[in-house]
C-alpha positions as CSV (number, residue, x, y, z in Angstrom):
1,X,58.8,117.2,41.4
2,X,56.3,119.9,42.4
3,X,55.2,119.4,46.0
4,X,53.5,122.8,46.5
5,X,49.9,121.2,46.5
6,X,51.0,118.7,49.2
7,X,52.6,121.4,51.3
8,X,49.3,123.2,51.4
9,X,47.5,120.0,52.6
10,X,50.1,119.4,55.2
11,X,49.9,122.9,56.6
12,X,46.0,122.8,56.9
13,X,46.1,120.9,60.3
14,X,48.7,120.1,62.9
15,X,50.5,116.9,62.2
16,X,53.8,115.1,62.7
17,X,55.5,116.9,59.8
18,X,54.7,120.4,61.3
19,X,55.3,119.2,64.9
20,X,58.9,118.2,64.1
21,X,59.6,121.2,61.9
22,X,59.8,119.6,58.4
23,X,60.0,121.8,55.4
24,X,59.3,120.2,52.0
25,X,61.0,121.4,48.8
26,X,60.2,120.9,45.1
27,X,62.9,119.7,42.8
28,X,63.3,119.9,39.0
29,X,63.4,116.1,38.6
30,X,60.1,114.2,38.3
31,X,61.3,111.3,40.6
32,X,62.9,113.3,43.4
33,X,61.9,115.6,46.3
34,X,63.6,117.2,49.3
35,X,63.0,118.3,52.8
36,X,64.9,120.2,55.5
37,X,64.6,120.0,59.3
38,X,66.4,122.0,61.9
39,X,67.6,120.0,64.8
40,X,66.0,121.5,67.9
41,X,63.9,120.7,71.0
42,X,61.2,119.2,68.8
43,X,63.3,116.4,67.3
44,X,66.4,115.9,69.4
45,X,67.3,113.3,72.0
46,X,67.8,114.4,75.6
47,X,71.6,114.3,74.8
48,X,71.3,117.1,72.3
49,X,71.5,115.0,69.0
50,X,68.9,114.4,66.3
51,X,66.7,111.5,67.3
52,X,67.0,108.4,65.0
53,X,63.2,108.2,65.2
54,X,62.9,111.8,63.9
55,X,65.2,110.9,61.0
56,X,63.0,108.0,60.1
57,X,59.9,110.2,60.4
58,X,61.5,112.7,58.1
59,X,62.3,110.0,55.5
60,X,58.8,108.4,55.7
61,X,57.0,111.8,55.5
62,X,59.2,112.9,52.6
63,X,58.5,109.7,50.7
64,X,54.8,110.2,51.4
65,X,54.9,113.7,50.0
66,X,56.6,112.4,46.9
67,X,54.1,109.6,46.4
68,X,51.2,112.0,47.0
69,X,52.5,114.4,44.5
70,X,52.7,111.7,41.9
71,X,49.3,110.2,42.7
72,X,46.8,113.0,43.4
73,X,43.6,112.0,45.0
74,X,45.1,108.8,46.5
75,X,46.1,108.1,50.0
76,X,49.8,107.2,50.2
77,X,50.8,105.4,53.4
78,X,54.1,104.0,54.5
79,X,54.2,100.2,55.0
80,X,57.9,99.6,55.5
81,X,60.7,101.9,56.7
82,X,64.3,100.7,57.2
83,X,67.2,102.9,57.9
84,X,70.8,103.0,59.1
85,X,72.0,106.0,61.1
86,X,75.7,106.5,60.5
87,X,76.5,109.9,62.1
88,X,75.2,112.1,64.9
89,X,73.9,115.6,64.3
90,X,74.0,118.2,67.1
91,X,71.2,120.5,68.0
92,X,71.4,123.7,66.0
93,X,72.4,122.1,62.7
94,X,70.0,121.5,59.8
95,X,69.6,118.2,58.0
96,X,68.5,117.9,54.4
97,X,66.7,114.8,53.1
98,X,66.8,113.9,49.4
99,X,64.4,111.3,48.2
100,X,64.6,109.4,44.9
101,X,62.0,107.0,43.7
102,X,63.4,103.6,43.0
103,X,60.2,102.0,41.8
104,X,56.8,103.6,41.1
105,X,54.1,101.2,40.4
106,X,50.3,101.6,40.6
107,X,50.0,100.4,44.2
108,X,53.6,100.4,45.6
109,X,56.3,103.1,45.5
110,X,59.8,102.4,46.8
111,X,62.0,105.4,47.8
112,X,65.6,105.8,48.8
113,X,66.1,108.7,51.2
114,X,69.5,110.0,52.2
115,X,69.7,112.5,55.0
116,X,72.8,114.8,55.2
117,X,74.0,117.4,57.7
118,X,74.9,121.0,56.7
119,X,78.4,119.9,55.7
120,X,77.0,117.3,53.3
121,X,78.0,114.3,55.4
122,X,75.6,111.3,55.3
123,X,73.6,111.0,58.5
124,X,71.0,108.3,57.7
125,X,70.2,106.2,54.7
126,X,66.6,105.1,54.6
127,X,64.4,102.9,52.3
128,X,60.7,103.6,52.4
129,X,57.9,101.6,50.7
130,X,54.5,103.3,50.3
131,X,51.2,101.6,49.6
132,X,48.9,103.7,47.3
133,X,45.2,103.6,48.2
134,X,43.0,104.7,45.3
135,X,39.7,106.3,46.2
136,X,38.1,105.3,42.9
């Protein structure tokens, strides 16, 4: 999935994605996209580990990027996010989120987002549902 157009929109103004250090990545498959985020002072807990809220934000933002890439001209907003955090990630590591669309209808998109550390270990597994608002 080509997310270059969405990356340009994201980088036009400060927002949560840029504040937390998310980097979105195109993939060769039409139903997937990726993102990376370094664990640092912007997204860690006071204890030095990646915040669970930052993980959920990464998943929701990535799913939004995917839905936006598939539905140009529409507003794609998260209406449900549910995740399980299974392993901690220390500051200094980088996590990679891989999103795969499970269902892509006209008004609802459901995504599965797995977040892994630099060793490839699963950190969080997140399901995101996006509502697609048509401007027509």
